[in-house]
C-alpha positions as semicolon CSV with decimal commas, in nm:
position;residue;x (nm);y (nm);z (nm)
1;M;-1,597;-0,929;-3,209
2;R;-1,317;-1,173;-3,120
3;R;-1,389;-1,359;-3,443
4;A;-1,430;-1,034;-3,652
5;N;-1,076;-0,929;-3,521
6;V;-0,921;-1,285;-3,583
7;V;-1,061;-1,261;-3,930
8;S;-0,947;-0,922;-3,978
9;G;-0,601;-0,996;-3,877
10;V;-0,555;-1,295;-4,095
11;V;-0,676;-1,105;-4,412
12;L;-0,447;-0,793;-4,335
13;G;-0,164;-1,050;-4,275
14;L;-0,200;-1,247;-4,587
15;L;-0,252;-0,918;-4,802
16;S;0,082;-0,770;-4,645
17;L;0,262;-1,065;-4,740
18;L;0,123;-1,058;-5,075
19;M;0,237;-0,686;-5,125
20;L;0,567;-0,775;-4,972
21;F;0,656;-1,070;-5,172
22;A;0,460;-0,997;-5,507
23;V;0,337;-0,649;-5,564
24;I;0,638;-0,435;-5,433
25;P;0,899;-0,648;-5,614
26;A;0,705;-0,636;-5,931
27;Q;0,584;-0,273;-5,927
28;I;0,891;-0,082;-5,762
29;D;1,231;-0,098;-5,936
30;P;1,521;-0,162;-5,699
31;G;1,688;0,178;-5,790
32;P;2,067;0,230;-5,869
33;D;2,352;0,145;-5,620
34;G;2,470;0,385;-5,358
35;I;2,120;0,508;-5,274
36;V;1,833;0,404;-5,058
37;S;1,617;0,162;-5,250
38;P;1,277;0,298;-5,331
39;R;1,130;-0,042;-5,201
40;L;1,257;0,025;-4,853
41;V;0,940;0,219;-4,702
42;P;0,687;0,026;-4,881
43;S;0,856;-0,300;-4,731
44;M;0,905;-0,163;-4,405
45;T;0,525;-0,054;-4,408
46;M;0,406;-0,420;-4,490
47;I;0,651;-0,582;-4,253
48;L;0,486;-0,344;-3,974
49;V;0,136;-0,438;-4,118
50;A;0,224;-0,812;-4,119
51;A;0,357;-0,789;-3,738
52;L;0,045;-0,577;-3,616
53;S;-0,183;-0,825;-3,769
54;V;-0,007;-1,122;-3,592
55;L;-0,043;-0,934;-3,290
56;L;-0,418;-0,873;-3,344
57;V;-0,480;-1,246;-3,396
58;V;-0,275;-1,368;-3,090
59;N;-0,424;-1,121;-2,873
60;N;-0,795;-1,222;-2,986
61;M;-0,712;-1,578;-2,971
62;R;-0,573;-1,558;-2,616
63;A;-0,851;-1,329;-2,481
64;P;-1,098;-1,465;-2,215
65;E;-1,447;-1,555;-2,322
66;P;-1,693;-1,253;-2,279
67;G;-1,962;-1,499;-2,143
68;A;-2,203;-1,488;-2,425
69;P;-2,161;-1,719;-2,723
70;E;-2,066;-1,523;-3,036
71;A;-2,295;-1,517;-3,358
72;S;-2,222;-1,748;-3,650
73;L;-2,100;-1,484;-3,854
74;P;-1,842;-1,220;-3,750
75;F;-1,990;-0,946;-3,971
76;T;-2,347;-0,819;-3,975
77;R;-2,550;-0,815;-4,300
78;A;-2,564;-0,432;-4,299
79;E;-2,184;-0,446;-4,290
80;L;-2,140;-0,678;-4,557
81;A;-2,388;-0,463;-4,782
82;A;-2,178;-0,154;-4,709
83;L;-1,861;-0,346;-4,817
84;L;-2,062;-0,432;-5,161
85;K;-2,166;-0,064;-5,209
86;I;-1,811;0,099;-5,151
87;G;-1,660;-0,192;-5,358
88;A;-1,894;-0,110;-5,634
89;V;-1,813;0,253;-5,620
90;F;-1,436;0,174;-5,636
91;A;-1,515;-0,051;-5,938
92;L;-1,714;0,232;-6,102
93;A;-1,405;0,468;-6,051
94;L;-1,168;0,218;-6,193
95;G;-1,401;0,187;-6,498
96;L;-1,415;0,556;-6,551
97;Y;-1,046;0,598;-6,530
98;F;-0,976;0,346;-6,781
99;L;-1,266;0,425;-7,022
100;V;-1,302;0,803;-6,974
101;S;-1,061;0,992;-6,785
102;P;-0,899;1,049;-6,441
103;L;-1,114;1,353;-6,383
104;A;-1,449;1,155;-6,441
105;A;-1,282;0,871;-6,215
106;G;-1,232;1,116;-5,927
107;A;-1,581;1,270;-5,964
108;G;-1,739;0,928;-5,978
109;L;-1,543;0,824;-5,679
110;V;-1,660;1,110;-5,451
111;V;-2,027;1,137;-5,572
112;G;-2,043;0,741;-5,546
113;A;-1,930;0,729;-5,186
114;L;-2,141;1,011;-5,095
115;L;-2,442;0,827;-5,226
116;A;-2,331;0,518;-5,069
117;L;-2,306;0,672;-4,737
118;G;-2,638;0,826;-4,765
119;E;-2,606;1,181;-4,871
120;R;-2,892;1,295;-5,058
121;R;-2,866;1,699;-5,078
122;P;-2,792;1,776;-5,431
123;V;-2,592;2,070;-5,348
124;V;-2,353;1,882;-5,145
125;I;-2,323;1,610;-5,400
126;V;-2,245;1,858;-5,674
127;L;-2,026;2,115;-5,482
128;M;-1,796;1,857;-5,295
129;P;-1,643;1,680;-5,606
130;A;-1,611;2,009;-5,794
131;V;-1,419;2,186;-5,505
132;L;-1,203;1,879;-5,410
133;L;-1,106;1,832;-5,787
134;L;-1,055;2,206;-5,855
135;A;-0,821;2,212;-5,537
136;L;-0,639;1,909;-5,678
137;W;-0,586;2,065;-6,017
138;L;-0,456;2,381;-5,862
139;L;-0,238;2,209;-5,646
140;F;-0,068;1,976;-5,907
141;Y;-0,082;2,202;-6,205
142;K;-0,039;2,530;-6,067
143;V;0,135;2,501;-5,727
144;L;0,352;2,190;-5,794
145;G;0,377;2,237;-6,171
146;T;0,335;1,888;-6,257
147;A;0,078;1,666;-6,450
148;I;-0,126;1,392;-6,274
149;V;-0,127;1,169;-6,559
């Protein structure tokens, strides 16, 4: 478990630094003078994630050995398979978003996640995305009066 925590901390730290120095400056405009920059909250969040990932790595590097030697891989084969399944679901959703519509992407994301997590009841697989997408449509278009895209 310690190795998995160290690997997770390093990956989170690197991703937060990438977000902080590359993605946030490239995607969020600095904003006009005299107001709080729109980059402030995302930057503060990534600084906090980086600090917590360093804390995770340091605490797990200093922790005493539990006695039993660790396995060679920090993650099991089942965990890696689940990661690939969820990654494929998100890739499918992105493809549907760019090729079809945001509605198809949302439905594909919910249905794909349900199937990847083992749901097999057809009523749940059909009703859950329908109810969720209808609720989002009502919220954005009717209550807030804005468009999603």
